[in-house]
C-alpha positions as CSV (number, residue, x, y, z in Angstrom):
1,M,18.3,11.5,5.7
2,D,20.9,11.7,8.8
3,S,18.4,10.2,11.2
4,V,17.3,7.3,9.1
5,A,19.3,3.9,9.5
6,C,17.6,1.8,6.8
7,I,13.9,0.5,6.0
8,T,13.3,-3.2,6.4
9,T,11.3,-4.2,3.5
10,H,10.3,-7.0,1.0
11,L,10.6,-5.3,-2.3
12,G,7.6,-5.4,-4.4
13,L,4.7,-6.5,-1.9
14,P,2.0,-3.7,-1.7
15,N,2.9,-2.0,1.4
16,S,6.7,-1.8,0.2
17,V,5.5,-0.6,-3.0
18,I,4.0,2.6,-1.4
19,V,7.0,3.5,0.3
20,E,9.8,2.6,-2.3
21,K,7.4,4.7,-5.0
22,Y,7.1,7.7,-2.7
23,L,10.3,7.9,-1.7
24,S,11.5,7.1,-5.6
25,F,9.4,10.1,-6.5
26,R,10.7,12.3,-3.9
27,K,14.0,11.3,-5.0
28,M,15.1,10.3,-1.5
29,E,17.6,7.8,-1.2
30,V,17.6,5.2,2.0
31,L,19.3,2.2,2.4
32,Y,17.2,-0.9,2.2
33,D,17.5,-4.0,4.4
34,Q,15.6,-6.7,2.0
35,V,14.2,-9.5,3.9
36,S,11.6,-12.4,2.6
37,V,8.1,-12.6,4.0
38,L,7.3,-15.6,1.6
39,P,6.8,-18.7,3.5
40,T,8.7,-22.1,3.5
41,P,8.3,-25.4,4.4
42,E,9.3,-24.8,8.0
43,H,8.2,-21.4,8.5
44,P,4.6,-20.9,6.5
45,E,4.1,-17.8,8.2
46,G,7.2,-16.4,6.2
47,L,11.0,-16.8,7.3
48,V,11.2,-13.3,8.2
49,R,8.0,-13.2,10.7
50,A,9.7,-16.1,12.4
51,S,12.7,-13.8,13.7
52,E,12.5,-12.8,17.5
53,D,14.2,-9.4,16.6
54,I,11.8,-8.6,13.5
55,R,8.5,-9.7,15.9
56,K,9.9,-7.5,18.3
57,K,10.0,-4.6,15.7
58,C,7.0,-5.7,13.9
59,P,4.6,-6.9,16.8
60,F,1.8,-7.4,14.0
61,G,4.5,-8.7,11.7
62,A,3.8,-6.3,8.9
63,I,6.6,-4.7,6.9
64,P,8.1,-2.2,5.9
65,A,9.6,-1.2,8.9
66,L,11.8,2.4,9.2
67,Q,14.7,1.8,11.3
68,L,16.0,5.4,12.8
69,K,19.7,5.8,14.2
70,D,18.2,6.4,17.9
71,G,16.7,3.1,17.8
72,T,13.2,4.3,16.8
73,V,11.3,1.4,15.3
74,V,8.3,3.0,12.9
75,T,6.1,0.4,11.3
76,E,2.7,1.0,9.1
77,T,3.1,2.4,5.6
78,S,1.1,5.4,6.4
79,A,3.1,6.4,9.5
80,I,6.5,5.8,7.8
81,V,4.9,7.8,4.9
82,A,4.3,10.8,7.4
83,F,7.7,10.7,9.1
84,F,9.3,11.7,5.7
85,E,6.5,14.3,5.0
86,S,7.3,15.8,8.3
87,A,10.7,15.7,8.2
88,H,11.3,16.9,4.7
89,P,8.1,19.1,4.3
90,Q,9.6,21.3,1.3
91,G,7.9,19.5,-1.8
92,A,5.6,17.4,0.4
93,L,2.9,15.3,-1.2
94,D,0.2,16.0,0.9
95,G,1.1,19.3,1.5
96,G,-0.9,23.0,0.8
97,S,-3.4,24.9,2.1
98,S,-5.8,23.4,4.8
99,V,-8.6,22.6,2.8
100,E,-5.7,20.9,0.1
101,Q,-4.5,18.6,2.8
102,A,-7.8,17.6,4.2
103,L,-9.0,16.7,0.5
104,K,-5.8,15.0,0.3
105,K,-6.5,12.9,3.3
106,M,-10.1,12.1,2.5
107,W,-8.9,10.5,-0.7
108,H,-6.3,8.7,1.1
109,D,-8.5,7.1,3.6
110,R,-11.1,6.7,0.9
111,I,-8.7,4.6,-1.1
112,D,-7.1,2.7,1.9
113,L,-10.3,1.6,3.7
114,S,-12.9,0.9,0.9
115,L,-10.5,-0.8,-1.6
116,F,-6.9,-1.5,-0.5
117,Q,-7.5,-3.0,3.0
118,P,-10.3,-5.2,1.5
119,M,-7.5,-6.1,-1.6
120,L,-5.4,-7.5,0.8
121,D,-7.7,-9.2,3.0
122,A,-9.4,-10.9,-0.2
123,F,-5.4,-12.1,-0.8
124,R,-5.2,-13.5,2.7
125,C,-8.5,-15.6,2.3
126,S,-7.5,-17.1,-0.7
127,N,-4.0,-17.9,-1.9
128,G,-2.9,-16.4,1.2
129,V,-4.2,-18.3,3.6
130,D,-1.6,-20.3,4.6
131,M,0.8,-17.2,4.9
132,F,-1.4,-15.3,7.2
133,K,-3.3,-17.9,9.2
134,N,-0.8,-18.3,11.8
135,R,-0.9,-14.4,12.2
136,F,-4.1,-13.5,12.8
137,P,-7.9,-15.2,11.5
138,C,-8.1,-15.8,7.5
139,H,-10.8,-18.1,6.6
140,A,-11.6,-19.2,3.0
141,A,-14.9,-18.8,3.2
142,A,-14.7,-14.8,3.5
143,F,-12.9,-14.6,0.3
144,E,-16.3,-13.5,-1.5
145,T,-17.2,-11.0,0.9
146,F,-13.9,-9.2,0.7
147,K,-13.9,-9.4,-3.0
148,G,-17.5,-8.0,-3.1
149,R,-16.2,-5.1,-1.2
150,V,-13.4,-4.6,-3.4
151,F,-16.0,-4.4,-6.4
152,Y,-18.4,-2.5,-4.5
153,A,-15.2,0.1,-3.7
154,L,-14.4,0.3,-7.6
155,G,-17.8,1.2,-8.3
156,K,-18.4,3.8,-5.8
157,L,-15.0,5.4,-6.8
158,E,-15.9,5.2,-10.4
159,G,-18.0,7.3,-10.1
160,L,-16.4,9.9,-7.8
161,L,-13.5,9.9,-10.4
162,A,-15.9,11.1,-13.2
163,E,-16.7,14.1,-11.0
164,R,-13.3,15.3,-9.9
165,K,-11.8,18.5,-11.4
166,T,-8.2,17.1,-10.9
167,K,-5.9,15.7,-12.7
168,F,-5.4,12.8,-10.1
169,T,-7.2,12.1,-7.1
170,A,-7.5,15.0,-5.4
171,A,-5.0,17.3,-7.2
172,E,-3.2,18.4,-9.9
173,T,-0.3,16.5,-9.1
174,I,0.4,13.0,-7.3
175,C,-0.3,12.7,-3.6
176,T,0.0,10.0,-1.2
177,A,-3.7,8.8,-2.0
178,D,-2.3,8.2,-5.8
179,I,0.5,6.0,-4.6
180,R,-1.9,4.0,-2.7
181,L,-4.4,3.5,-5.1
182,Y,-1.6,2.3,-7.7
183,A,0.2,0.0,-5.2
184,G,-3.6,-1.7,-4.4
185,L,-4.4,-2.2,-7.9
186,E,-1.0,-3.3,-9.2
187,F,-1.2,-5.9,-6.5
188,G,-4.7,-7.1,-7.2
189,L,-4.2,-7.0,-11.0
190,N,-0.9,-9.3,-10.4
191,K,-1.8,-13.0,-11.5
192,A,1.0,-14.2,-9.1
193,F,-0.9,-13.5,-6.0
194,G,-4.6,-14.7,-7.3
195,P,-7.8,-14.0,-8.1
196,V,-8.6,-10.6,-6.6
197,L,-9.2,-8.8,-10.0
198,T,-8.6,-9.5,-13.5
199,E,-7.9,-7.4,-16.3
200,E,-11.4,-8.1,-17.7
201,E,-13.0,-7.2,-14.5
202,F,-11.1,-4.1,-14.2
203,S,-12.2,-2.8,-17.7
204,A,-16.1,-2.0,-16.6
205,F,-13.9,0.7,-14.8
206,P,-12.5,3.0,-17.1
207,N,-12.0,6.0,-15.4
208,M,-10.3,4.0,-12.5
209,K,-7.9,2.4,-15.2
210,A,-7.2,5.7,-16.8
211,L,-6.2,6.9,-13.4
212,Y,-4.0,4.1,-12.5
213,D,-2.4,4.1,-16.6
214,L,-1.9,7.9,-15.4
215,I,-0.5,7.3,-12.0
216,A,2.2,4.6,-13.2
217,A,3.2,6.5,-16.4
218,E,4.1,9.4,-13.3
219,L,5.7,7.3,-10.9
220,R,7.8,5.6,-13.8
């Protein structure tokens, strides 16, 4: 990790969980600069986003942010993970043949675009409105739309998982799609964040639940 200075993160939040679990699974050690994105009375958008330094490094207000020793800052979880995949190709989770890499990327995009992002948007339009409304448009009336998209994705993925011939989403071993799936579901099921997905609702998707439990056990 000679080129890495640190990763600015709020441990436990879904985007940060993706990077944390990825690095932990690959047994990579980095320095974490822990900050808080949680709102305060003075800064409802979160104290860290009131920092001019953070706003320059993260123009969309999202963390984690990978900081390299040459001053380069890389934001967005997929880009951060891609950096480590490329910098340390031996044992890369999304490696393999051209077909294997394509299938892993396909599953990653399916999960990210159809489930993970709508899950976050549902939160942003419910319990997270005050936290996000100064960053981009968030309307409570949109909550049901995003929750509907979450359940549409769960149903679609449930059927696809039943047909898969691999242990995890796209391979016999974990890839980044699995880590993103885990992070999204862990967030959606967390009662502290709001009414995105209840345990009872999740039980209607047994293939998804079985895979979630399998990934969770593998990432421990």
